[in-house]
N, C-alpha and C positions, 0 to 999 in steps of 0.2 A: 624557446619557451612555448611558442605556439604548438610545438610538436606533442606537448602534454596538456596544454589548456584545450585545444580543439577536441581531442578524445573524451576529456572529462565533461565538457559542455554538451557533447553529443550524447553522453551517457545520461546526463541530467534530463535532457529533453526526451529521450527514449523512456527513462525511468518515470517521468511524469505522465507519459502517455499510458504506460503500462499500470501505474497506479490508478488513473482515472478509470481504466477499464476493469481491474480486478478488485478494488477496495470493497465495493459492495457485495460480490460473490464471495469474496474471501470472509467477510463479516458474517454473511448467511451460513457458510460452512461451519464457521466457529460455535455459532449460536446453535445450530442444528446438532453438532457433534458434542459439544462440551457445555452448552448452555449459557456461555458468556463470552465476552470478547476480551481476549488476552492481549494486553498492551505489549508485553515482552516478546511473545511469540511472533507478533506483527512486526516489531521493532528488528527482531533478528532476521526475519524474512525479508523485510524491506531493505536492510542494509546489506544482505548477503546478495540480492538481486541487483542493487546499484554497484556493489564491488565488482560483480561478475561483468556486468556491462562495461565498467570503466577498464577492467582488465583486458576485455576482449578488443575494445576499441583502441586501447593503447598499443595493442599489438598489431592490428591491421590498418589503422589509419596513420598518416593520410594515404587515401587511394590514389592510383594512378588516373590521370585525366581521361585515358582511353583504355579500352579493353585491350587494343592491340598496342602493348607497352614495350615491345622490343623489335629490333629490326630483323634479327635472326634468332631461331630457336637453338640453344646451346645445350650441351648434356646437363642433366640435373647436378652432376658433380661439380659444375661450374659455380652452382649457387649454394655449395654446402661447404661448411668449415668443419672437418671432422678430427681436428687435432685437439684432444684435451689439454686445457689449461694454456690455450694459445693467448689468453688475456694477460698472462704475466708478460710474454714478450711484446704484446701491444702497448701495455703500460710502459715498459722499459724503452721501447721506441720513442713514444710520445714525450717521456721525460727522463731526465738523467737522475736515476734513483739508484743509491746504493743500498740495497736491501739490509746490509748489516749496520747502516747509519741512520738512526731515527731522525736526524736533523734533515735529511734529504726527503723525508716522507711528505712534507708540506708541499711538495710539487703535485701530490696527488689531487690537490684541490683543483688544479688546472689541467688535468688530464682526461679527455673525453673517454677514453677506454675504461678508466676507473669509475666514472659517472654510469657507464652503461652496465658495469658489473653490479654496482649498488642498485640500480634501477630493477635489474633482474632478480636480485636477491628480495628486493621489496615488494616484487609484482606479485608473488605468491605467498607472502608473509601472511596477510590477512586470511588466506585460505587455510592456513595452519591453525590460526585461531579458532575459525569456525569448527574445523576438524575436532579440535580440542574440546569445544563445546558440546559436540555430538557425542564424541567418545572420550569421556573424561580421564581414564587411567593412563598413567605413563606408558604401560606396555603398549599401548595402541599407537605409539609413535611411528610404526611401520604403516599404519594406515595414511599418515600424512606423507611419508616417502613415496608410496606406491601412488597415492592420489595425486600429489604434487608432480610427480614424474610424468604420469600420462596426461595431465592437463597440459604441462609444458610441452610434451610431444604433440598435442593436438595443436597448440600455437605454432610450434615449428613446421608441422606438416601443412597447416593452413596457409602459412607464408610460402613454403616451398612449392605448393600446387599453384599458387596465384589464385587463393580462394577456390580452390578445388575446380580449376579450369575455367573460371570466369575470365581471368586475364590469360593472355597467350603465354606470358613468361612470369616467373616469381618476380616480385618486386622488392623482396627483402630476402636476407641471407639465412639459410638454415645453419645454426651454430650449436655445436655440442656443447659448448661452454655456457651457452643459455639453458640447456636442459640441466646442467650441473647447479647453476646459480639458482635457477627457479626452485628446483627440488630442495636445495639447501634452505631457500627462504621459506617453504612450506614446513620444513622440520623446525626451523628456528621459531616460526610462528607458533607451531604446537608446543614448543618447549617453554616459550615465554607467555603463553596465553593467560595463565593465571594473573598476570600483572593487569591484563586488559579486561578480564572477566569478573574481577572481584566485586564490582558493582552491579554485576547482573545476576539475576536469579539463575540458579543452576536448572538444567533440564529436569533432574529429578524433583525439585521443588515445584516446578510447574506441573509436573505429572501428579503430584500430591494435591495441588490445588485443583487439578482437573477431576480428580476422584472426589475431592470434597464438594465441589460445585455440582457434580452429577447427583449428589445426594439432596440437594436442596429441591424443595417442591416449587418454590415461588420463582417465576422467571426474573431475570435481571432487567433493570430498567433500560438498558440498551436494546435488548431483544423487543421489549415492548414498543420502544420507539421506532425501531426498525421495522416493525409489523406495521405500525400506523403510517409510516412512510409509504410502504407499499400500498396500503388501502388508499391513501389519498391520491398517489401517483395513478392507480388503476382507475380511481373514480374519475380523475381528470381526463385520462386518455379515453375511457369509455364515453364520458359526456361529450367530449370533442367529437368522437366519431359519430355519436348520435346527431350532434348539432349540424354536421355537414350535410345531412340528408334532409333536414327541415328548414335549412337557411334562417335559423333563428337570430333574433337581434342580441345585442350584449346582455341584456337583462335576462332574456329567456335562457341564454346559455349558462349563465351563473346559477339560474334556478334549476337548470337540468343537472348541474354539479352537485347541489345540495341534495337533490332527490337520488341521484346516484351514490352519494356518499351515505345517505340514509340507508339504502339498501345494502351498502357494502359493510358498515359497521354496526348495523342494527339487525336488518332482517337475515342476512346470512348467518351470523352466528346464533340467531334463535333457531334456526332450522338445521344448523350443522354443529350442534354441541358446543357452542361458544367459541367457535373458530371462524375467523374471518379469513379472506384470502392471503391477507398478509401474515396472520398467525400460523397458517397452514405452511408458509415457506420457512418460517423461523422455529417451527415446531413448539407452539405455545396455544394455550386456549384461555378463555375468560370465564370467569365465575363471579357470584356477587355474595357480598356478606350481609345483602339486605334479603328482603322476602322473595322478589321477583326479579329474575334476570332481565327480562324485557324492560322493565321500568328503570333498571340500572344502566342497561345499554342505551335507552333513550336519553337519559340524564348526561351520560358521556358523550352521546352525539352532540346534545345542545352545548356542552362546555367546549367541545373542540370546534364546532361551527361558529360559535360567537365571534371570535376575533375576525373571521373571514367576513361575517355578516357586518361588522362595524367598518371594515375596509371598504366594502361594497356600497354601504349607504354613504360613506364620505365620497367615494368617486361619483356615484349618481348625484348627490348634491351639487358637486363641483360642475357637472355637465349641465344640470337643470338650471342653475343660476350663472350664466357665463359673465355678467356685467355686475358683480357684486360689489356694493359700496356701503359703507357705514356699519351699522351693526350686523347686517348680513355677513359683511367681510370678516368681522371679527368672529362671528358663529363658525364661519366655514374654516377658518384658521384654527379655532379651537377643536373642530371636529377632526380635522386633519391631524393636529397635534395629538388628540386622544388616541387616534387610531395608531399612530406611530409609537407612542407611549406604550399602549397595550401590547404591541408587537414586540418591542423591546423587552418588556417585563416578562412575557411569555418565553422568549429566547433564553433569558437570563435563568428563568425558573427552570427550563429544560435541562440547561447546562448545569446547573446547580444540583439538580436531582441526579444527574447521571454521575456527579462526582461524589455526592453523598451516599447514593446507593439505597440506603436504608429507608427513606421517605418516599411515598407515592408521588406521582404527577398530580397536578391539580385535577385534572378530569377524572382520575380513579378516586381521589380522596372525595370529590364532590358526588360521585355516583355510586361509590361504594363497590366498584369492580376490583377484581384482582386478577392478575395474569399469572397462569401456572404452567410449568413445563408439561409438555404432551406425553413425553415419554414416562415421566413420573406417573401421570394418571394411568397409563396402560398397566402398570405394575398392580394397581389396586384391585 
């Protein structure tokens, strides 16, 4: 069982690292190209990456303990099984089966050669499902055959060459039956894919949604929140860099952050046609439904900064009164609870607005700002 568990666990760990590295860039790409974040595109991409890692690790793991994994080099033919359908003889050798008697087939459940055959069929079965998703028509089954064959050949060559020369000798057998089983699995996956894809929007329906979203003038809530995330992170990084030169105290560092954030989300968009640095990343811009953009941006800044200010006041009060008792203790506890309560409410509000999509964030509603897609404005 560990022969299967270890590769899957390895795939999970590598996939988690990849997800951490590419989630934000992938979101930026989608917002810039399509104007919205597609859950189903992300789901299909994520599952494909995880499947690919799992399949590859199942083929190459476990690795030999040493790069010098053989006493002497033997001809490559020694590591190759080139007789098609050899698995039938292997099964017959490991179990007494009369192929004309169904009663003897129950012995297959105890036959390692049969397990290996089923595993090799299932290995590329999901690949056939993904190919069917990309090329929906039945006539494209030849794509599943060709791609499945060459992916299987890649696996077999990887094994035959000892990870392309990293190990002195192959540590697994090149088996032509594996090529046949893997390719069969890809074709079966293609044929049976509709059973697995019935609950997933088709590629064509996602393309229709892309076209519909591209016609919308207003930016999505996700795009605006991601832009704000970049603005806040950029402000923190810049403020931190400036603080290292002046050796400021904690309060001065916080004040520097608020000044930097003010420049980032008020001053810069005023001189850059409503675009902050974060807005440039996701290709949006800010306008106002009130009289003056500057006043709206200032009100938006206040609404965004207030939760930070409340948390700072709470931290400063705790530090200023180290030995609190009586009413002072009650006041500090209440202040901390208020800070936590406001933070939780804001998080719930942001998540709810992301799900509802139609209503603005509290800071936009208060300030009268509207986030618009930049490419739409260029067409005007």
